[in-house]
N, C-alpha and C positions, 0 to 999 in steps of 0.2 A: 504494498499499498504506497501512496506516495502523501508526505505532508511538507507544507512548507513553514517555516521558519523567519518571522518577519522580524528585524532588526530593529529596533527604536533605539535612538539615544536619546539622551538629555545633553543637547549644547554644553549647559551650565556645569554638569560633572563633568565632561570630556575636556572642557578649559581649567578644571580644577585639578587634573590628573597633575603630578610631579613630571617635569621634562623628560622625554623619552619614555614613559609608563604607554601611551597611547600607540608607538609604535613596538613596545615589548606585547602588548596586549593585540596588536596585529598578528604578531609574530605569531606568539600561541593559536591565535586562531587561524590560521594559515596551517598549522603544522595540524592541528587537529581536523581542517578539512582534507590535507591531503593523506590524513590516515583512513578518513571516512572515505574516502573517494577509490583507495586503496581496496578497502574493503566491499565496495560496492553498495554504501548506503549513502553517497552525497551524489545526486544527480547533477546539479549545477547550483551554481555561486556565484552572485554578483552584490558588487558595492554599488550604491548610488552615489552620485554627483551630491556636492553640497545643498541643503533643502532651499536655500535662497536661491539657488538657480531653477527651481521648479518654475512651471506655469502650470495653475489651477483653473479646468474649464467647466463653466456650468451652462447649460441650457433652458431657459426660464422664457416660456410663453414665445416659443420660436426664436428667441434671442441667445446669440452667445454672449457668454460673459467668460472674460478671463483674467485670472491676478495673478500677480507675481509671488513666486514663492507658494509654499504649500497652502492650501486654502483652511484646513484647520488651525484654530490657533492653540496651539498644543505645546504642552511642555517638554513632550518626544517627539521626536521625527522619524522618519522612515528613514534608515541608513543602508537596508541590503535585505537581502533574502537569500535562503539555502532550502533547494529542494533534495529533502531527503529523503530514503526508503524505512520502512519500518513495520513492522508486526502489524502495530497498532499504536493509536494515540499515547500509550504510556509509554513506550519505546520511543518513540519521537520525542516528548518532553524529555526523558532521561538522556538522549542524544544531542539535543538542543541544550541543556542543562550544561554543557561542558564548554559551548561559547561564552568568550568571555564578557561580552554586551550587555548580559543581564547585570552587571555590576554596574554600568553607566547608562541604564535604561529599562529595557525590556526585551525580550525573545518571546513572541507571540507564536504558537504552533495550530497549524488547522489543517485539516485535512484537505486535499485536492481531490477537486471532483471529476471524472473523466469525459471531457467534454463531448465522446461520441456517444456516450450512455444520454448527457443531456440531450444533445440534437435528437436523437432516436424519440426520446420521450416527449420532445414539443414539434416532432414533425418534419424537422431540418434533415438536409442530406449529409452524408458523414461527411467528414474531414477527407480532402482532397486526395491526402496520400493514401487514404484508406481506401478511396474507390481504387484508386491506379492498384494499390496490392490486389483487390478483391478481381479486378478485371485481370491481372497478369497468372493468377489461380486457375 
């Protein structure tokens, strides 16, 4: 089963770290991610650009509104994600607990839904690569 570990950080806590501590945390995180990849438990991992570089979009009454930065005025901002393989939510939480960012924010774990299952449920065609694989078989 796939789970996503969303990494949220509190910029105030990150800024309060001793010099070099954030880099040390990144090295620890990379070592953990490398081990998980070797074990086949990490599918994808990405770090996002600074929150202030974001643009948020809302459409209301047919009009698009854009805002600089993340839309939500939140203490913690989304910093990245890890797509992990685990037997269940408990194992996913255990895996995610080893990322150092829980100390400077929050690591949120959620199950990832299979889009083809959702597509079938709502009557949409399967994903293109699925159609191509079915045609080749």
